[in-house]
C-alpha positions as CSV (number, residue, x, y, z in Angstrom):
1,V,2.5,11.0,6.7
2,T,2.9,7.8,7.9
3,V,5.2,5.2,5.9
4,I,4.6,1.5,6.3
5,R,7.3,-0.8,4.9
6,F,6.8,-4.3,4.5
7,K,9.7,-6.3,5.6
8,V,8.9,-9.7,3.8
9,E,9.4,-10.9,0.3
10,N,6.1,-12.6,0.0
11,L,2.8,-10.8,0.5
12,N,0.9,-13.8,-0.5
13,G,-0.4,-15.6,3.0
14,V,-3.9,-14.6,3.7
15,H,-3.0,-14.7,7.4
16,D,-0.3,-12.3,6.9
17,V,-2.1,-10.0,5.0
18,E,-5.0,-10.2,7.5
19,R,-2.6,-9.1,10.5
20,I,-1.3,-6.2,8.2
21,S,-4.8,-5.1,7.2
22,R,-5.6,-5.2,11.1
23,E,-2.5,-3.0,11.7
24,I,-3.3,-0.6,8.9
25,D,-6.8,-0.1,10.1
26,S,-5.4,0.7,13.7
27,I,-3.4,3.4,12.1
28,L,-6.3,4.7,10.1
29,D,-8.4,4.5,13.6
30,Q,-6.0,6.9,15.1
31,G,-6.7,9.7,12.6
32,I,-4.0,9.2,9.9
33,T,-5.3,10.1,6.5
34,K,-1.9,10.0,4.5
35,I,-0.3,6.6,3.8
36,V,2.7,5.4,2.0
37,L,3.0,1.8,1.6
38,D,6.7,1.1,1.0
39,F,7.2,-2.4,-0.8
40,K,10.9,-2.2,-0.8
41,Y,11.6,-5.8,0.4
42,V,8.5,-7.2,-1.6
43,K,9.1,-9.5,-4.6
44,Y,5.8,-10.9,-4.8
45,A,1.9,-9.9,-3.7
46,G,-0.8,-11.9,-4.4
47,S,-4.7,-11.3,-4.6
48,A,-4.9,-11.0,-0.9
49,A,-2.3,-8.1,-0.8
50,L,-4.2,-6.3,-3.7
51,G,-7.6,-6.7,-2.0
52,M,-5.8,-5.3,1.2
53,M,-4.4,-2.3,-0.9
54,L,-7.7,-1.6,-2.5
55,A,-9.7,-1.6,0.9
56,T,-7.1,0.9,2.2
57,R,-7.3,2.9,-0.7
58,K,-11.3,3.1,-0.2
59,R,-11.2,3.7,3.2
60,L,-8.9,6.7,2.8
61,A,-11.1,8.0,0.1
62,E,-13.8,7.8,2.5
63,I,-12.3,10.6,4.9
64,K,-10.6,12.3,2.1
65,G,-7.2,10.6,2.5
66,R,-4.5,9.4,0.3
67,I,-2.3,6.4,-0.4
68,V,1.1,6.4,-2.6
69,L,2.8,3.2,-3.0
70,S,6.6,3.3,-2.9
71,R,9.4,1.0,-4.6
72,A,6.7,-1.3,-6.0
73,G,9.0,-2.7,-8.6
74,G,8.7,-6.2,-7.3
75,I,5.1,-6.0,-7.6
76,A,4.7,-4.0,-10.7
77,E,3.6,-6.9,-13.0
78,I,0.8,-7.9,-10.8
79,L,-0.4,-4.3,-10.6
80,R,-0.2,-4.0,-14.3
81,V,-2.0,-7.2,-15.2
82,S,-4.8,-6.4,-12.6
83,R,-5.0,-2.8,-14.2
84,M,-4.5,-1.3,-10.7
85,T,-1.6,1.1,-11.5
86,K,-4.5,3.4,-12.7
87,L,-5.8,3.6,-9.0
88,F,-2.7,4.3,-7.1
89,D,0.0,6.9,-7.3
90,I,3.4,5.3,-7.4
91,A,6.7,6.7,-6.4
92,D,10.3,5.3,-6.9
93,D,11.1,5.7,-3.0
94,P,9.4,7.1,0.1
95,R,11.0,10.5,-0.3
96,E,9.3,10.9,-3.5
97,A,6.4,9.5,-2.3
98,L,6.2,12.5,0.5
99,K,6.6,15.0,-2.3
100,Q,3.4,13.8,-3.8
101,F,1.3,14.8,-0.8
102,E,2.7,18.5,-1.0
């Protein structure tokens, strides 16, 4: 399981999200199939970040992989409003997220 922790408060910038998407794609290209996205420091995420999460989820589903969101409290409202809470497993912290892969 690979844990990816975002160290920014705002995941709204298209350029930042595109850079992160490329890094995640690189990780997936290495054969990683289990990912935890840890939002510990993130207070806000925009539509570009939501798109990145959906694209990552879709790519992992294609290779029989899985994604879990961790410490998503800062982005809980946008996940709820966009009805994405039904699409993702969400854990309180990375340790709890790791247990969801067992």
